[in-house]
KOLDRENPA-613239 format. One record per residue (C-alpha): residue in three letters; x, y, z; chain. Coordinates in pm, 1 decimal. Example, Ala and Ser with C-alpha at 12.3 -4.5 7.8 and 13.67 -1.06 7.14 Angstrom:
% residues 2
pt res ALA; px 1230.0; py -450.0; pz 780.0; chain A
pt res SER; px 1367.0; py -106.0; pz 714.0; chain A
//
This chain:
% residues 246
pt res UNK; px 18529.2; py 14092.7; pz 9969.0; chain A
pt res UNK; px 18614.6; py 13713.4; pz 9907.7; chain A
pt res UNK; px 18833.9; py 13515.2; pz 10146.2; chain A
pt res UNK; px 19123.6; py 13521.3; pz 9881.7; chain A
pt res UNK; px 19109.1; py 13897.6; pz 9877.0; chain A
pt res UNK; px 19110.7; py 13923.9; pz 10245.1; chain A
pt res UNK; px 19403.6; py 13714.2; pz 10279.5; chain A
pt res UNK; px 19587.9; py 13900.4; pz 10001.9; chain A
pt res UNK; px 19503.3; py 14226.7; pz 10166.0; chain A
pt res UNK; px 19625.0; py 14118.1; pz 10514.7; chain A
pt res UNK; px 19941.9; py 13969.3; pz 10366.4; chain A
pt res UNK; px 20027.5; py 14297.8; pz 10199.9; chain A
pt res UNK; px 19961.8; py 14487.7; pz 10533.7; chain A
pt res UNK; px 20191.4; py 14257.8; pz 10725.9; chain A
pt res UNK; px 20461.1; py 14261.4; pz 10461.1; chain A
pt res UNK; px 20461.5; py 14635.5; pz 10456.8; chain A
pt res UNK; px 20490.0; py 14664.0; pz 10828.4; chain A
pt res UNK; px 20777.1; py 14429.7; pz 10829.9; chain A
pt res UNK; px 20969.6; py 14586.9; pz 10548.8; chain A
pt res UNK; px 20919.8; py 14946.9; pz 10704.6; chain A
pt res UNK; px 21040.3; py 14829.6; pz 11039.3; chain A
pt res UNK; px 21350.5; py 14688.1; pz 10891.2; chain A
pt res UNK; px 21412.4; py 14979.0; pz 10665.0; chain A
pt res UNK; px 21356.3; py 15237.0; pz 10956.5; chain A
pt res UNK; px 21573.5; py 15037.0; pz 11188.7; chain A
pt res UNK; px 21852.0; py 15033.8; pz 10919.7; chain A
pt res UNK; px 21805.2; py 15412.2; pz 10853.9; chain A
pt res UNK; px 21807.6; py 15486.9; pz 11230.1; chain A
pt res UNK; px 22152.7; py 15313.3; pz 11264.8; chain A
pt res UNK; px 22291.3; py 15503.8; pz 10987.2; chain A
pt res UNK; px 22132.5; py 15839.7; pz 11113.0; chain A
pt res UNK; px 22283.4; py 15782.9; pz 11457.7; chain A
pt res UNK; px 22638.7; py 15821.2; pz 11289.8; chain A
pt res UNK; px 22549.9; py 16162.2; pz 11144.5; chain A
pt res UNK; px 22545.8; py 16507.8; pz 11297.3; chain A
pt res UNK; px 22210.2; py 16656.3; pz 11383.6; chain A
pt res UNK; px 22075.5; py 16829.8; pz 11085.4; chain A
pt res UNK; px 21887.5; py 17161.5; pz 11125.8; chain A
pt res UNK; px 21640.6; py 17315.2; pz 10876.1; chain A
pt res UNK; px 21851.9; py 17642.1; pz 10842.7; chain A
pt res UNK; px 22044.9; py 17538.3; pz 10545.3; chain A
pt res UNK; px 21842.1; py 17677.6; pz 10261.2; chain A
pt res UNK; px 22025.8; py 17507.4; pz 9977.0; chain A
pt res UNK; px 21946.9; py 17159.2; pz 10118.8; chain A
pt res UNK; px 21573.0; py 17212.2; pz 10192.3; chain A
pt res UNK; px 21318.8; py 17005.3; pz 10008.6; chain A
pt res UNK; px 20938.7; py 17016.1; pz 10018.5; chain A
pt res UNK; px 20731.5; py 16706.9; pz 9956.4; chain A
pt res UNK; px 20353.8; py 16730.4; pz 9895.7; chain A
pt res UNK; px 20101.3; py 16441.7; pz 9910.2; chain A
pt res UNK; px 19766.5; py 16523.6; pz 9750.4; chain A
pt res UNK; px 19502.2; py 16286.1; pz 9870.8; chain A
pt res UNK; px 19224.1; py 16192.3; pz 9623.0; chain A
pt res UNK; px 18881.4; py 16035.0; pz 9658.5; chain A
pt res UNK; px 18895.1; py 15693.0; pz 9830.9; chain A
pt res UNK; px 19238.6; py 15764.3; pz 9983.8; chain A
pt res UNK; px 19364.4; py 15527.4; pz 10250.5; chain A
pt res UNK; px 19627.9; py 15782.8; pz 10359.8; chain A
pt res UNK; px 19736.4; py 15721.8; pz 10723.8; chain A
pt res UNK; px 19888.7; py 16006.0; pz 10940.3; chain A
pt res UNK; px 20028.0; py 15742.4; pz 11181.2; chain A
pt res UNK; px 20204.5; py 15553.9; pz 10880.6; chain A
pt res UNK; px 20363.9; py 15893.2; pz 10781.1; chain A
pt res UNK; px 20466.1; py 15988.1; pz 11146.1; chain A
pt res UNK; px 20641.9; py 15656.4; pz 11175.7; chain A
pt res UNK; px 20820.0; py 15706.1; pz 10835.3; chain A
pt res UNK; px 20917.5; py 16056.1; pz 10918.6; chain A
pt res UNK; px 21039.8; py 15965.0; pz 11275.8; chain A
pt res UNK; px 21270.5; py 15705.3; pz 11124.2; chain A
pt res UNK; px 21435.8; py 15991.6; pz 10918.3; chain A
pt res UNK; px 21454.9; py 16247.6; pz 11183.8; chain A
pt res UNK; px 21201.6; py 16463.9; pz 11036.3; chain A
pt res UNK; px 21036.3; py 16657.5; pz 11311.3; chain A
pt res UNK; px 20650.2; py 16633.8; pz 11332.4; chain A
pt res UNK; px 20626.7; py 17019.3; pz 11349.1; chain A
pt res UNK; px 20763.3; py 17017.3; pz 10990.3; chain A
pt res UNK; px 20452.9; py 16830.0; pz 10859.4; chain A
pt res UNK; px 20172.5; py 17046.5; pz 10762.1; chain A
pt res UNK; px 19812.8; py 16994.7; pz 10586.1; chain A
pt res UNK; px 19546.3; py 17209.0; pz 10408.6; chain A
pt res UNK; px 19236.7; py 17028.4; pz 10300.6; chain A
pt res UNK; px 19339.3; py 16719.2; pz 10103.5; chain A
pt res UNK; px 19716.2; py 16813.9; pz 10101.5; chain A
pt res UNK; px 19994.9; py 16712.5; pz 10335.1; chain A
pt res UNK; px 20315.5; py 16879.7; pz 10307.6; chain A
pt res UNK; px 20656.3; py 16767.4; pz 10454.5; chain A
pt res UNK; px 20953.6; py 17020.5; pz 10500.1; chain A
pt res UNK; px 21286.8; py 16812.1; pz 10507.1; chain A
pt res UNK; px 21643.8; py 16831.2; pz 10467.8; chain A
pt res UNK; px 21777.6; py 16660.1; pz 10160.0; chain A
pt res UNK; px 22068.5; py 16517.8; pz 10354.0; chain A
pt res UNK; px 21851.7; py 16326.7; pz 10589.6; chain A
pt res UNK; px 21697.5; py 16157.6; pz 10274.9; chain A
pt res UNK; px 22015.0; py 16115.5; pz 10070.0; chain A
pt res UNK; px 21998.4; py 15742.1; pz 10054.0; chain A
pt res UNK; px 21667.5; py 15749.6; pz 9886.7; chain A
pt res UNK; px 21491.6; py 15520.9; pz 10108.4; chain A
pt res UNK; px 21235.1; py 15780.6; pz 10236.7; chain A
pt res UNK; px 21128.6; py 15847.7; pz 9869.1; chain A
pt res UNK; px 21124.6; py 15478.9; pz 9802.7; chain A
pt res UNK; px 20869.1; py 15425.6; pz 10064.4; chain A
pt res UNK; px 20652.2; py 15706.6; pz 9943.4; chain A
pt res UNK; px 20677.2; py 15615.4; pz 9580.6; chain A
pt res UNK; px 20617.4; py 15241.3; pz 9642.1; chain A
pt res UNK; px 20365.6; py 15277.4; pz 9920.6; chain A
pt res UNK; px 20065.0; py 15017.3; pz 9966.3; chain A
pt res UNK; px 19878.8; py 15238.4; pz 10197.4; chain A
pt res UNK; px 19770.5; py 15516.0; pz 9966.5; chain A
pt res UNK; px 19862.7; py 15427.8; pz 9605.5; chain A
pt res UNK; px 19599.9; py 15640.1; pz 9455.3; chain A
pt res UNK; px 19738.6; py 15978.7; pz 9589.9; chain A
pt res UNK; px 19986.4; py 16207.2; pz 9420.0; chain A
pt res UNK; px 20314.4; py 16304.1; pz 9540.1; chain A
pt res UNK; px 20474.0; py 16615.1; pz 9420.3; chain A
pt res UNK; px 20836.2; py 16711.2; pz 9498.0; chain A
pt res UNK; px 20983.6; py 17062.8; pz 9516.1; chain A
pt res UNK; px 21355.2; py 17001.9; pz 9515.6; chain A
pt res UNK; px 21513.2; py 17340.2; pz 9514.8; chain A
pt res UNK; px 21414.7; py 17689.7; pz 9606.3; chain A
pt res UNK; px 21449.4; py 17947.0; pz 9320.0; chain A
pt res UNK; px 21434.8; py 18239.4; pz 9556.2; chain A
pt res UNK; px 21630.4; py 18257.2; pz 9889.2; chain A
pt res UNK; px 21646.7; py 18534.4; pz 10148.2; chain A
pt res UNK; px 21845.7; py 18511.9; pz 10466.9; chain A
pt res UNK; px 21981.3; py 18731.6; pz 10721.6; chain A
pt res UNK; px 22322.5; py 18764.1; pz 10552.0; chain A
pt res UNK; px 22178.2; py 19056.6; pz 10335.6; chain A
pt res UNK; px 22055.1; py 19243.2; pz 10653.7; chain A
pt res UNK; px 22258.6; py 19497.9; pz 10861.0; chain A
pt res UNK; px 22191.3; py 19276.2; pz 11156.6; chain A
pt res UNK; px 22313.1; py 18936.3; pz 11028.8; chain A
pt res UNK; px 22257.3; py 18746.3; pz 11356.3; chain A
pt res UNK; px 21997.4; py 18472.9; pz 11327.7; chain A
pt res UNK; px 21785.1; py 18331.7; pz 11596.8; chain A
pt res UNK; px 21882.5; py 17996.0; pz 11728.3; chain A
pt res UNK; px 21534.9; py 17839.4; pz 11692.3; chain A
pt res UNK; px 21273.3; py 17911.4; pz 11426.5; chain A
pt res UNK; px 20921.4; py 17840.5; pz 11347.1; chain A
pt res UNK; px 20845.4; py 17768.2; pz 10976.2; chain A
pt res UNK; px 20537.5; py 17874.1; pz 10813.1; chain A
pt res UNK; px 20424.8; py 17723.2; pz 10494.2; chain A
pt res UNK; px 20192.9; py 17878.2; pz 10233.0; chain A
pt res UNK; px 20112.4; py 17782.3; pz 9875.6; chain A
pt res UNK; px 19951.1; py 17925.0; pz 9559.0; chain A
pt res UNK; px 19962.6; py 17889.2; pz 9180.2; chain A
pt res UNK; px 20109.7; py 18099.9; pz 8898.3; chain A
pt res UNK; px 19871.5; py 18199.9; pz 8641.3; chain A
pt res UNK; px 19856.2; py 17973.1; pz 8325.1; chain A
pt res UNK; px 20009.3; py 18226.1; pz 8098.4; chain A
pt res UNK; px 20382.1; py 18121.0; pz 8030.5; chain A
pt res UNK; px 20474.9; py 18472.3; pz 7942.1; chain A
pt res UNK; px 20364.6; py 18604.0; pz 8281.5; chain A
pt res UNK; px 20534.4; py 18308.4; pz 8451.2; chain A
pt res UNK; px 20854.0; py 18397.1; pz 8293.2; chain A
pt res UNK; px 20805.1; py 18757.7; pz 8414.3; chain A
pt res UNK; px 20746.8; py 18647.0; pz 8756.9; chain A
pt res UNK; px 21065.1; py 18439.8; pz 8774.8; chain A
pt res UNK; px 21265.9; py 18735.5; pz 8636.5; chain A
pt res UNK; px 21133.9; py 18971.8; pz 8906.5; chain A
pt res UNK; px 21252.5; py 18728.2; pz 9159.1; chain A
pt res UNK; px 21582.9; py 18675.5; pz 8988.1; chain A
pt res UNK; px 21669.6; py 19055.2; pz 8998.7; chain A
pt res UNK; px 21475.6; py 19136.7; pz 9311.9; chain A
pt res UNK; px 21777.0; py 19202.9; pz 9528.1; chain A
pt res UNK; px 21933.3; py 19437.6; pz 9270.6; chain A
pt res UNK; px 21630.3; py 19622.1; pz 9149.4; chain A
pt res UNK; px 21390.0; py 19591.8; pz 9455.7; chain A
pt res UNK; px 21627.0; py 19595.5; pz 9768.3; chain A
pt res UNK; px 21345.6; py 19752.2; pz 9972.0; chain A
pt res UNK; px 21176.0; py 19409.3; pz 9956.1; chain A
pt res UNK; px 21447.9; py 19227.1; pz 10137.0; chain A
pt res UNK; px 21499.5; py 19524.9; pz 10373.5; chain A
pt res UNK; px 21138.4; py 19464.5; pz 10465.2; chain A
pt res UNK; px 21217.7; py 19108.9; pz 10564.0; chain A
pt res UNK; px 21510.9; py 19217.8; pz 10765.3; chain A
pt res UNK; px 21288.4; py 19474.8; pz 10943.1; chain A
pt res UNK; px 21038.2; py 19199.4; pz 11023.9; chain A
pt res UNK; px 21294.4; py 18972.1; pz 11166.4; chain A
pt res UNK; px 21241.6; py 18710.7; pz 10907.1; chain A
pt res UNK; px 21516.9; py 18459.0; pz 10950.3; chain A
pt res UNK; px 21485.4; py 18300.6; pz 10609.5; chain A
pt res UNK; px 21240.6; py 18299.6; pz 10324.1; chain A
pt res UNK; px 21236.1; py 18036.3; pz 10044.0; chain A
pt res UNK; px 21014.4; py 18003.9; pz 9727.1; chain A
pt res UNK; px 20995.5; py 17667.6; pz 9560.9; chain A
pt res UNK; px 20806.7; py 17591.4; pz 9224.3; chain A
pt res UNK; px 20688.3; py 17265.0; pz 9053.9; chain A
pt res UNK; px 20501.4; py 17339.9; pz 8737.8; chain A
pt res UNK; px 20254.1; py 17619.3; pz 8827.4; chain A
pt res UNK; px 20249.7; py 17548.0; pz 9208.2; chain A
pt res UNK; px 20445.4; py 17775.6; pz 9438.2; chain A
pt res UNK; px 20553.4; py 17687.0; pz 9801.6; chain A
pt res UNK; px 20655.7; py 17972.7; pz 10016.8; chain A
pt res UNK; px 20853.4; py 17887.0; pz 10348.1; chain A
pt res UNK; px 20884.1; py 18187.4; pz 10603.1; chain A
pt res UNK; px 21101.8; py 18118.1; pz 10890.2; chain A
pt res UNK; px 21060.6; py 18342.9; pz 11204.6; chain A
pt res UNK; px 21214.5; py 18349.7; pz 11554.8; chain A
pt res UNK; px 21052.5; py 18057.7; pz 11765.3; chain A
pt res UNK; px 20760.8; py 18193.5; pz 11959.7; chain A
pt res UNK; px 20700.9; py 18503.1; pz 11734.5; chain A
pt res UNK; px 20377.2; py 18556.5; pz 11548.6; chain A
pt res UNK; px 20372.1; py 18621.2; pz 11173.7; chain A
pt res UNK; px 20066.1; py 18842.4; pz 11223.0; chain A
pt res UNK; px 20281.0; py 19066.4; pz 11449.3; chain A
pt res UNK; px 20595.6; py 19066.5; pz 11223.3; chain A
pt res UNK; px 20449.3; py 19077.7; pz 10884.4; chain A
pt res UNK; px 20315.7; py 19436.9; pz 10895.2; chain A
pt res UNK; px 20673.0; py 19551.9; pz 10970.6; chain A
pt res UNK; px 20768.8; py 19444.6; pz 10605.8; chain A
pt res UNK; px 20566.1; py 19754.8; pz 10474.6; chain A
pt res UNK; px 20613.8; py 19983.3; pz 10762.7; chain A
pt res UNK; px 20757.9; py 20309.3; pz 10603.6; chain A
pt res UNK; px 20837.2; py 20102.2; pz 10301.5; chain A
pt res UNK; px 20586.0; py 20178.5; pz 10008.7; chain A
pt res UNK; px 20797.4; py 19979.8; pz 9765.3; chain A
pt res UNK; px 20699.2; py 19655.5; pz 9927.7; chain A
pt res UNK; px 20332.9; py 19749.9; pz 9888.6; chain A
pt res UNK; px 20416.3; py 19822.4; pz 9522.6; chain A
pt res UNK; px 20590.7; py 19480.3; pz 9481.0; chain A
pt res UNK; px 20299.0; py 19299.1; pz 9641.8; chain A
pt res UNK; px 20067.7; py 19472.2; pz 9399.0; chain A
pt res UNK; px 20266.5; py 19357.4; pz 9099.3; chain A
pt res UNK; px 20308.7; py 19004.2; pz 9231.7; chain A
pt res UNK; px 19929.4; py 18980.4; pz 9261.3; chain A
pt res UNK; px 19890.6; py 18975.8; pz 8873.4; chain A
pt res UNK; px 20098.5; py 18657.8; pz 8850.6; chain A
pt res UNK; px 19952.5; py 18443.5; pz 9130.7; chain A
pt res UNK; px 19608.5; py 18277.0; pz 9202.9; chain A
pt res UNK; px 19461.3; py 18031.8; pz 9421.2; chain A
pt res UNK; px 19517.1; py 17644.3; pz 9418.8; chain A
pt res UNK; px 19221.7; py 17404.0; pz 9363.6; chain A
pt res UNK; px 18993.7; py 17432.4; pz 9668.6; chain A
pt res UNK; px 19052.7; py 17798.6; pz 9750.2; chain A
pt res UNK; px 18770.0; py 18047.2; pz 9788.0; chain A
pt res UNK; px 18707.6; py 18308.2; pz 9512.8; chain A
pt res UNK; px 18966.7; py 18598.0; pz 9536.8; chain A
pt res UNK; px 19181.9; py 18380.6; pz 9775.5; chain A
pt res UNK; px 19542.2; py 18338.0; pz 9659.7; chain A
pt res UNK; px 19791.7; py 18214.4; pz 9908.2; chain A
pt res UNK; px 19691.8; py 17960.4; pz 10176.1; chain A
pt res UNK; px 19836.9; py 17874.0; pz 10509.2; chain A
pt res UNK; px 19927.7; py 17507.3; pz 10571.9; chain A
pt res UNK; px 19863.7; py 17415.2; pz 10935.9; chain A
pt res UNK; px 20082.7; py 17180.7; pz 11138.8; chain A
pt res UNK; px 19942.9; py 16835.7; pz 11132.2; chain A
//
């Protein structure tokens, strides 16, 4: 690397750090005036995915600093292989600065950023006989693809649109399992599933309760399997993959 290139590289790094510091300080001052925002309002949730490519210079430390400045908790940052996923509240990003820094980054320009802006399916405790929600939640994130056939994609969306009416046993299963909230997002073929359970509970323990004495949930799951497949990087026969906290 030539001297000029080194100077240019260092200049960009220093400039980036200065600009981020100013922006985060400004954002923090404005954030202090706002009420604390929780992740329980499903209509305001957004999923942001960073897909790292070969030669990526992605920095977890840089992302931590950015998220800290916008009140995004680190337990809401997840990863799987070359993918990093952020679960955020739109209201904490409403001024657009967070997206600006992701979209105009100097640290990982070769990576892809995907936004899942609004869930097309929402389950919450309001449909349960016991409507009381736990105060604190743990969020579990899974991702998969829809099959490439547009007709089957449309069928999948219609199943979810009418699920509460035609398949009430499915949401009843979620109630039985103490799920606090379940959201499904879509961007193109890719799906993001967010399952919220009482803090400290285990999905391995709760999930079997969705099908206990409830064969219609098994039937639903069998039908859904026709419309879903794994994202790139999954093993043969693997569909939904769990993203782990970063």
